[in-house]
GUKE-663492 format. One record per residue: x, y, z of N, C-alpha, C in turn; chain; residue in three letters. Coordinates in steps of 0.05 Angstrom, whole numbers, plus 5000, padded with zeros to 4 digits. Layout:
REM GUKE-663492
R   n.X   n.Y   n.Z  ca.X  ca.Y  ca.Z   c.X   c.Y   c.Z  chaine  residu
R     X     Y     Z     X     Y     Z     X     Y     Z       A     ala
...
END
This chain:
REM GUKE-663492
R   n.X   n.Y   n.Z  ca.X  ca.Y  ca.Z   c.X   c.Y   c.Z  chaine  residu
R  5017  4976  5000  5000  5000  5000  5017  5025  5000       A     met
R  5040  5025  5014  5057  5048  5015  5067  5056  4987       A     glu
R  5073  5036  4971  5082  5041  4944  5060  5055  4928       A     arg
R  5036  5044  4930  5013  5056  4916  5009  5085  4924       A     asp
R  5010  5090  4950  5005  5117  4960  5027  5137  4951       A     leu
R  5051  5128  4947  5072  5146  4936  5064  5156  4908       A     arg
R  5054  5138  4891  5046  5146  4865  5021  5164  4866       A     leu
R  5002  5157  4883  4978  5173  4886  4985  5201  4895       A     val
R  5003  5203  4915  5012  5229  4925  5025  5246  4903       A     asp
R  5042  5233  4887  5055  5247  4865  5035  5257  4845       A     leu
R  5015  5240  4839  4993  5248  4821  4979  5273  4831       A     leu
R  4971  5273  4857  4955  5294  4868  4970  5321  4869       A     leu
R  4997  5319  4872  5013  5343  4872  5015  5356  4844       A     arg
R  5008  5340  4824  5011  5350  4796  4985  5352  4781       A     asn
R  4965  5335  4787  4940  5334  4772  4924  5361  4776       A     tyr
R  4917  5373  4753  4903  5398  4753  4917  5419  4770       A     glu
R  4943  5420  4768  4959  5439  4783  4959  5436  4813       A     gly
R  4954  5411  4822  4953  5406  4851  4927  5415  4864       A     gly
R  4906  5418  4848  4881  5429  4858  4869  5412  4881       A     tyr
R  4873  5386  4880  4861  5368  4900  4880  5361  4922       A     tyr
R  4904  5373  4923  4924  5365  4942  4922  5380  4969       A     ala
R  4900  5396  4972  4897  5411  4997  4895  5393  5021       A     asn
R  4879  5371  5018  4876  5352  5040  4874  5324  5027       A     ser
R  4891  5306  5036  4892  5279  5025  4886  5259  5047       A     val
R  4865  5243  5044  4858  5224  5065  4860  5196  5055       A     lys
R  4882  5182  5062  4884  5154  5054  4863  5137  5069       A     pro
R  4851  5118  5055  4831  5101  5067  4846  5075  5076       A     ile
R  4844  5069  5102  4858  5045  5111  4847  5021  5098       A     thr
R  4864  5002  5091  4856  4979  5076  4845  4957  5094       A     gln
R  4824  4963  5109  4808  4943  5124  4795  4928  5104       A     arg
R  4788  4940  5087  4766  4944  5069  4777  4944  5041       A     gln
R  4778  4921  5029  4787  4920  5002  4766  4932  4983       A     thr
R  4742  4937  4993  4721  4947  4976  4721  4977  4975       A     lys
R  4741  4990  4988  4742  5019  4988  4765  5029  4970       A     asp
R  4763  5054  4962  4784  5066  4947  4808  5072  4965       A     val
R  4831  5079  4953  4855  5084  4968  4855  5112  4981       A     glu
R  4846  5132  4966  4849  5160  4975  4824  5176  4967       A     val
R  4816  5194  4985  4797  5215  4977  4812  5241  4983       A     ile
R  4815  5257  4962  4830  5283  4965  4810  5305  4962       A     ala
R  4815  5327  4976  4797  5350  4977  4811  5376  4970       A     thr
R  4798  5391  4953  4810  5417  4945  4805  5438  4966       A     ser
R  4816  5462  4963  4813  5483  4982  4784  5493  4982       A     ala
R  4769  5488  4961  4741  5496  4959  4722  5474  4968       A     thr
R  4733  5451  4976  4716  5429  4986  4708  5408  4966       A     gly
R  4717  5410  4941  4711  5389  4921  4728  5364  4927       A     glu
R  4716  5341  4926  4729  5316  4934  4734  5298  4909       A     arg
R  4758  5286  4909  4766  5268  4887  4774  5241  4898       A     leu
R  4761  5220  4888  4768  5193  4896  4789  5182  4876       A     ala
R  4810  5169  4887  4831  5159  4871  4836  5129  4878       A     val
R  4838  5113  4857  4844  5084  4861  4867  5078  4841       A     glu
R  4887  5064  4851  4911  5056  4835  4910  5027  4829       A     his
R  4920  5019  4805  4925  4991  4799  4948  4989  4780       A     thr
R  4962  4967  4782  4985  4961  4764  4976  4941  4743       A     leu
R  4980  4948  4718  4975  4929  4696  5001  4914  4690       A     leu
R  5002  4889  4698  5026  4873  4696  5032  4867  4666       A     glu
R  5058  4868  4659  5066  4863  4632  5065  4833  4624       A     asn
R  5072  4816  4643  5073  4787  4637  5072  4772  4663       A     phe
R  5067  4746  4662  5065  4729  4686  5091  4731  4702       A     pro
R  5088  4731  4729  5110  4731  4747  5127  4757  4745       A     gln
R  5114  4779  4738  5128  4803  4733  5144  4813  4758       A     val
R  5133  4808  4782  5147  4818  4806  5173  4803  4809       A     trp
R  5172  4776  4806  5197  4761  4809  5217  4767  4787       A     ala
R  5207  4771  4763  5226  4777  4741  5237  4805  4743       A     lys
R  5222  4824  4754  5233  4851  4759  5257  4849  4779       A     glu
R  5255  4832  4799  5277  4828  4818  5301  4817  4804       A     glu
R  5296  4798  4785  5319  4786  4770  5331  4807  4752       A     arg
R  5315  4825  4740  5326  4846  4723  5344  4864  4739       A     ile
R  5336  4870  4764  5353  4887  4781  5380  4874  4786       A     gln
R  5380  4847  4791  5405  4833  4796  5422  4831  4771       A     lys
R  5410  4827  4748  5424  4821  4723  5432  4846  4708       A     ala
R  5424  4870  4717  5431  4895  4702  5443  4916  4721       A     thr
R  5454  4907  4743  5465  4926  4763  5485  4945  4751       A     ala
R  5504  4934  4735  5525  4951  4724  5514  4970  4703       A     gln
R  5495  4961  4687  5483  4979  4667  5470  5003  4680       A     leu
R  5458  4998  4703  5443  5020  4716  5460  5038  4733       A     arg
R  5483  5027  4743  5498  5042  4763  5524  5055  4751       A     lys
R  5534  5044  4729  5560  5054  4718  5555  5080  4703       A     asp
R  5563  5102  4714  5558  5128  4702  5574  5131  4676       A     ser
R  5596  5116  4673  5613  5118  4649  5599  5108  4624       A     ser
R  5577  5093  4628  5562  5082  4605  5542  5103  4594       A     leu
R  5538  5124  4608  5518  5144  4598  5531  5161  4577       A     arg
R  5515  5165  4555  5524  5181  4533  5511  5209  4535       A     ile
R  5526  5230  4537  5514  5256  4539  5494  5262  4517       A     pro
R  5471  5273  4525  5449  5281  4507  5436  5257  4493       A     glu
R  5438  5233  4505  5424  5210  4494  5410  5195  4517       A     arg
R  5384  5189  4512  5369  5171  4529  5368  5144  4515       A     ser
R  5379  5123  4529  5382  5097  4517  5365  5077  4532       A     ile
R  5345  5066  4519  5329  5044  4530  5340  5018  4521       A     trp
R  5345  4999  4539  5354  4972  4532  5332  4953  4540       A     ile
R  5321  4939  4520  5299  4920  4525  5309  4891  4524       A     phe
R  5304  4877  4545  5314  4849  4547  5290  4830  4546       A     leu
R  5292  4808  4531  5269  4789  4529  5263  4778  4557       A     pro
R  5237  4774  4562  5228  4763  4588  5241  4736  4592       A     ala
R  5245  4721  4570  5256  4694  4573  5284  4694  4584       A     glu
R  5298  4717  4582  5326  4718  4592  5327  4714  4622       A     ala
R  5304  4718  4636  5304  4717  4665  5289  4692  4675       A     phe
R  5285  4673  4657  5274  4647  4666  5296  4632  4682       A     asp
R  5288  4620  4703  5308  4605  4719  5319  4581  4704       A     thr
R  5307  4573  4682  5317  4551  4666  5341  4558  4648       A     ser
R  5347  4584  4646  5369  4593  4629  5396  4583  4641       A     gln
R  5416  4577  4624  5441  4565  4633  5461  4585  4645       A     pro
R  5453  4610  4648  5472  4630  4659  5463  4639  4687       A     trp
R  5481  4650  4702  5474  4662  4727  5468  4692  4723       A     thr
R  5455  4705  4742  5449  4733  4739  5475  4749  4738       A     trp
R  5496  4740  4753  5522  4754  4752  5534  4752  4724       A     his
R  5532  4729  4712  5543  4726  4685  5529  4744  4665       A     asp
R  5502  4745  4667  5487  4762  4649  5493  4791  4654       A     leu
R  5496  4799  4679  5504  4827  4685  5531  4834  4673       A     asp
R  5551  4816  4675  5577  4821  4664  5576  4823  4633       A     glu
R  5560  4805  4621  5559  4805  4592  5546  4830  4581       A     ala
R  5525  4839  4594  5511  4864  4586  5530  4888  4589       A     leu
R  5544  4889  4612  5563  4911  4616  5585  4911  4596       A     ala
R  5596  4888  4590  5618  4886  4570  5609  4896  4543       A     asp
R  5584  4887  4535  5573  4896  4509  5569  4927  4510       A     trp
R  5559  4937  4532  5553  4966  4533  5579  4982  4531       A     ala
R  5600  4973  4544  5625  4988  4544  5637  4990  4516       A     arg
R  5633  4969  4500  5646  4968  4474  5627  4979  4452       A     ser
R  5601  4979  4457  5582  4984  4435  5562  5007  4440       A     ser
R  5557  5014  4464  5535  5032  4470  5538  5060  4457       A     leu
R  5563  5069  4456  5568  5096  4444  5561  5097  4414       A     ala
R  5562  5074  4401  5557  5073  4372  5529  5064  4364       A     ser
R  5512  5059  4384  5484  5050  4379  5469  5074  4366       A     val
R  5456  5070  4343  5444  5093  4330  5418  5103  4343       A     pro
R  5411  5127  4337  5385  5138  4346  5363  5122  4333       A     val
R  5342  5117  4348  5320  5100  4338  5321  5072  4350       A     gly
R  5308  5053  4337  5306  5026  4346  5327  5009  4332       A     tyr
R  5339  4990  4346  5358  4971  4334  5359  4946  4350       A     ser
R  5370  4925  4338  5371  4898  4350  5401  4890  4352       A     ile
R  5408  4877  4374  5436  4870  4378  5438  4842  4389       A     his
R  5460  4829  4385  5466  4803  4397  5489  4805  4417       A     gln
R  5485  4793  4440  5507  4793  4459  5512  4763  4466       A     ile
R  5537  4758  4474  5544  4730  4482  5546  4729  4512       A     asn
R  5531  4710  4524  5530  4707  4553  5543  4681  4560       A     val
R  5564  4682  4577  5576  4657  4586  5557  4640  4603       A     pro
R  5559  4614  4600  5542  4596  4615  5558  4580  4634       A     thr
R  5545  4566  4652  5559  4550  4672  5574  4526  4660       A     gln
R  5566  4519  4635  5580  4497  4621  5606  4506  4608       A     ser
R  5610  4533  4607  5634  4544  4595  5630  4552  4566       A     gly
R  5606  4547  4555  5600  4554  4527  5582  4578  4527       A     ile
R  5589  4599  4512  5572  4623  4511  5547  4618  4495       A     ser
R  5526  4632  4502  5500  4630  4488  5492  4658  4479       A     lys
R  5482  4660  4454  5474  4686  4443  5447  4695  4454       A     ser
R  5445  4721  4460  5420  4732  4470  5414  4757  4454       A     leu
R  5389  4759  4443  5381  4782  4427  5369  4803  4445       A     glu
R  5379  4828  4443  5367  4850  4458  5360  4872  4438       A     ile
R  5343  4891  4447  5335  4913  4431  5341  4939  4445       A     lys
R  5346  4960  4429  5352  4986  4441  5334  5007  4427       A     thr
R  5328  5028  4442  5314  5051  4431  5329  5075  4442       A     ala
R  5340  5092  4424  5356  5114  4431  5343  5140  4421       A     val
R  5341  5160  4439  5330  5185  4432  5349  5208  4440       A     ser
R  5347  5230  4426  5364  5253  4432  5352  5267  4457       A     lys
R  5370  5276  4474  5361  5290  4499  5380  5313  4504       A     ser
R  5376  5335  4488  5395  5358  4489  5398  5369  4517       A     pro
R  5423  5373  4525  5430  5385  4550  5431  5366  4574       A     gly
R  5423  5341  4570  5422  5321  4592  5449  5307  4594       A     ser
R  5456  5296  4617  5480  5280  4620  5478  5253  4608       A     pro
R  5455  5246  4599  5450  5219  4588  5438  5200  4608       A     gly
R  5424  5180  4598  5411  5161  4616  5410  5133  4602       A     ala
R  5413  5112  4618  5410  5085  4609  5388  5072  4625       A     val
R  5367  5063  4612  5343  5051  4625  5340  5023  4614       A     leu
R  5333  5004  4632  5331  4976  4625  5304  4966  4632       A     val
R  5292  4951  4613  5265  4939  4618  5264  4912  4605       A     his
R  5245  4896  4614  5239  4870  4602  5218  4872  4580       A     gly
R  5221  4856  4559  5201  4855  4538  5180  4834  4544       A     leu
R  5158  4835  4528  5138  4815  4531  5149  4788  4523       A     phe
R  5139  4767  4536  5146  4740  4527  5139  4735  4498       A     pro
R  5154  4719  4484  5149  4714  4456  5135  4688  4451       A     glu
R  5116  4682  4468  5102  4656  4465  5074  4660  4453       A     asp
R  5068  4685  4444  5042  4690  4431  5019  4695  4451       A     gly
R  5025  4693  4477  5004  4696  4496  5003  4724  4509       A     gln
R  5021  4742  4501  5023  4768  4515  4997  4783  4514       A     ala
R  4985  4785  4490  4961  4801  4487  4938  4789  4503       A     ala
R  4935  4762  4503  4915  4749  4519  4919  4755  4549       A     cys
R  4944  4754  4557  4950  4758  4585  4943  4787  4593       A     tyr
R  4951  4806  4576  4945  4834  4582  4915  4840  4583       A     leu
R  4900  4828  4565  4871  4832  4565  4859  4821  4591       A     leu
R  4868  4798  4599  4858  4786  4624  4865  4804  4648       A     ala
R  4890  4815  4648  4898  4833  4669  4881  4858  4670       A     glu
R  4876  4869  4646  4859  4893  4645  4831  4888  4654       A     leu
R  4820  4865  4647  4793  4858  4656  4793  4855  4687       A     glu
R  4814  4843  4698  4816  4841  4727  4816  4868  4740       A     arg
R  4832  4886  4729  4834  4913  4740  4808  4928  4740       A     ala
R  4794  4926  4717  4768  4939  4714  4748  4927  4734       A     val
R  4747  4901  4736  4728  4888  4754  4733  4895  4784       A     lys
R  4759  4897  4791  4765  4903  4819  4765  4932  4827       A     asn
R  4770  4950  4808  4774  4978  4815  4751  4996  4808       A     lys
R  4739  4992  4784  4718  5010  4775  4694  5012  4794       A     leu
R  4684  4989  4804  4661  4991  4823  4667  5008  4848       A     pro
R  4691  5006  4858  4698  5021  4882  4696  5051  4877       A     lys
R  4706  5060  4854  4706  5088  4847  4677  5098  4843       A     leu
R  4661  5083  4828  4634  5091  4822  4617  5092  4848       A     leu
R  4621  5073  4866  4606  5072  4891  4613  5096  4908       A     lys
R  4639  5104  4908  4647  5127  4924  4632  5153  4915       A     thr
R  4628  5155  4889  4614  5179  4879  4584  5176  4884       A     val
R  4573  5152  4879  4544  5148  4883  4536  5151  4913       A     ser
R  4555  5145  4931  4550  5149  4959  4555  5177  4968       A     asp
R  4563  5194  4949  4568  5223  4954  4591  5227  4974       A     lys
R  4610  5208  4975  4634  5213  4991  4655  5227  4975       A     arg
R  4651  5228  4948  4668  5243  4930  4652  5254  4908       A     ala
R  4662  5276  4896  4647  5289  4874  4656  5278  4847       A     asp
R  4682  5270  4846  4693  5259  4821  4711  5236  4828       A     lys
R  4718  5220  4808  4735  5197  4812  4754  5193  4789       A     ala
R  4778  5184  4795  4798  5177  4774  4811  5151  4780       A     val
R  4817  5136  4759  4832  5111  4761  4861  5117  4752       A     leu
R  4880  5111  4770  4908  5114  4764  4918  5086  4755       A     leu
R  4924  5084  4730  4932  5058  4718  4961  5059  4712       A     leu
R  4977  5042  4726  5006  5042  4724  5015  5023  4703       A     glu
R  5033  5032  4686  5045  5016  4665  5076  5017  4668       A     leu
R  5089  4995  4663  5118  4994  4666  5132  5000  4639       A     his
R  5153  5017  4641  5169  5022  4617  5152  5033  4594       A     gly
R  5159  5026  4570  5144  5035  4547  5132  5012  4532       A     ala
R  5126  4990  4546  5118  4966  4533  5088  4966  4526       A     leu
R  5072  4977  4543  5043  4977  4539  5034  5005  4530       A     ile
R  5023  5006  4506  5015  5032  4495  4989  5041  4507       A     gln
R  4988  5066  4515  4964  5078  4528  4940  5078  4508       A     arg
R  4946  5082  4482  4924  5082  4463  4911  5055  4461       A     asp
R  4927  5034  4463  4916  5007  4462  4898  5002  4486       A     trp
R  4907  5010  4510  4890  5007  4534  4864  5022  4532       A     val
R  4866  5048  4523  4842  5064  4521  4823  5052  4501       A     ala
R  4833  5040  4479  4815  5027  4460  4799  5004  4473       A     asp
R  4812  4989  4491  4799  4967  4505  4777  4977  4524       A     gln
R  4781  5001  4535  4763  5012  4556  4739  5026  4544       A     leu
R  4742  5035  4519  4720  5052  4507  4694  5037  4505       A     arg
R  4694  5011  4503  4669  4996  4501  4653  4995  4527       A     gly
R  4665  5003  4549  4652  5002  4575  4642  5030  4582       A     asn
R  4615  5034  4579  4604  5061  4583  4607  5070  4612       A     leu
R  4612  5051  4631  4615  5059  4659  4639  5077  4662       A     glu
R  4659  5075  4645  4682  5092  4647  4676  5121  4642       A     phe
R  4654  5127  4628  4647  5154  4623  4637  5168  4648       A     glu
R  4632  5153  4669  4625  5165  4695  4649  5174  4711       A     lys
R  4673  5167  4702  4698  5176  4715  4706  5203  4704       A     leu
R  4720  5218  4720  4731  5243  4710  4754  5238  4691       A     asp
R  4770  5217  4698  4793  5211  4681  4804  5184  4687       A     ala
R  4818  5172  4667  4836  5150  4672  4864  5161  4668       A     val
R  4881  5159  4688  4907  5171  4686  4928  5148  4684       A     ile
R  4943  5149  4662  4964  5129  4657  4990  5140  4669       A     phe
R  5003  5124  4685  5029  5132  4696  5050  5111  4687       A     val
R  5070  5120  4674  5092  5102  4665  5115  5104  4686       A     tyr
R  5120  5081  4698  5142  5079  4717  5164  5061  4706       A     thr
R  5188  5062  4718  5211  5047  4708  5211  5018  4718       A     ser
R  5194  5011  4737  5193  4984  4747  5181  4982  4775       A     gly
R  5184  4959  4787  5172  4954  4813  5184  4973  4834       A     ile
R  5210  4978  4833  5222  4997  4852  5218  5025  4841       A     ile
R  5205  5042  4857  5198  5069  4848  5221  5088  4853       A     leu
R  5231  5099  4831  5253  5119  4832  5254  5133  4806       A     lys
R  5268  5156  4806  5271  5171  4782  5246  5186  4773       A     gly
R  5243  5189  4747  5220  5203  4736  5198  5184  4728       A     asp
R  5173  5194  4730  5150  5180  4720  5136  5199  4701       A     val
R  5121  5187  4682  5107  5203  4662  5077  5198  4665       A     ile
R  5062  5219  4666  5032  5218  4668  5019  5226  4642       A     phe
R  4999  5211  4634  4980  5219  4612  4952  5217  4623       A     trp
R  4935  5236  4616  4908  5237  4627  4888  5233  4603       A     val
R  4871  5213  4606  4851  5207  4586  4823  5213  4598       A     trp
R  4807  5229  4584  4780  5235  4593  4760  5219  4577       A     his
R  4749  5198  4588  4732  5179  4572  4708  5193  4559       A     pro
R  4696  5213  4572  4671  5225  4561  4677  5240  4535       A     arg
R  4699  5254  4535  4706  5270  4511  4726  5256  4493       A     ser
R  4738  5234  4503  4759  5219  4489  4783  5237  4484       A     asn
R  4787  5257  4502  4810  5275  4499  4833  5267  4517       A     gly
R  4857  5277  4510  4881  5271  4525  4894  5297  4535       A     trp
R  4905  5296  4559  4922  5317  4570  4949  5304  4576       A     asp
R  4970  5320  4573  4997  5311  4580  5012  5307  4554       A     gly
R  5036  5295  4556  5046  5283  4581  5059  5303  4599       A     pro
R  5061  5296  4625  5078  5312  4643  5096  5293  4659       A     trp
R  5120  5303  4665  5140  5287  4680  5141  5296  4709       A     lys
R  5142  5278  4727  5146  5284  4755  5167  5265  4767       A     ala
R  5181  5275  4787  5204  5261  4797  5198  5249  4825       A     ser
R  5205  5224  4828  5205  5211  4854  5232  5215  4868       A     leu
R  5232  5213  4894  5258  5215  4908  5273  5190  4900       A     val
R  5298  5193  4891  5314  5170  4882  5325  5156  4906       A     thr
R  5319  5130  4907  5330  5113  4928  5339  5087  4915       A     gln
R  5365  5081  4917  5376  5057  4905  5369  5034  4923       A     asp
R  5348  5018  4915  5339  4995  4931  5343  4970  4915       A     gln
R  5364  4969  4898  5368  4946  4881  5371  4921  4897       A     ser
R  5358  4900  4887  5359  4874  4901  5386  4861  4897       A     val
END
């Protein structure tokens, strides 16, 4: 719950210029049937907020921990940052299966070696690369990774690492099931808070990891449910992973008008909590 409230608090300090941040009342989770927060503006208008995470793939929590272990050098070595470049490195979900013949330390070393020799020459845009990962048998195995590089004028550079969807053809089915679960569990809470007149408006804060799940795709799935038009907004927040740090990006979708606001960037307090 503490993790969820950090994102909700960040939202309220930025949503509509912080209009609803005058008073924030977290709802104790006695009650899974209640929303997480009711926030009140200086003029007394109340906003109900409920957060949910849309998981990218099965066992995402465990695989996020493995990503932290297997990419420590990529994330911590400041010498790998290229000035005025934001570099996203996408690793296949299968790389973190426990059945793989490498250790997380070996994968970490292989990624760092590749980055030191190749990262400066990776072109702007999307590209695919092969790296060799040593295995416990002594024979290296090839791993395909993807990169996305964008220009970031004036910045010291950044290297960001995320897992890709599994390539077993089930990713879309899994995402749809996850979205249905989120709607079933969260939407009734928000609508009930408004119908009971404990809040004047309600928003769903839908968290997405990295850049893997497109907000337009999610909005397309939600448009068929007219109950969403009773919400003031669905707010998409892009985070870097399970551990909250760095910058997050917010997009606001208004179901009634089908209009978008944003994006806007907000910063979390950076805490290195790598596993």
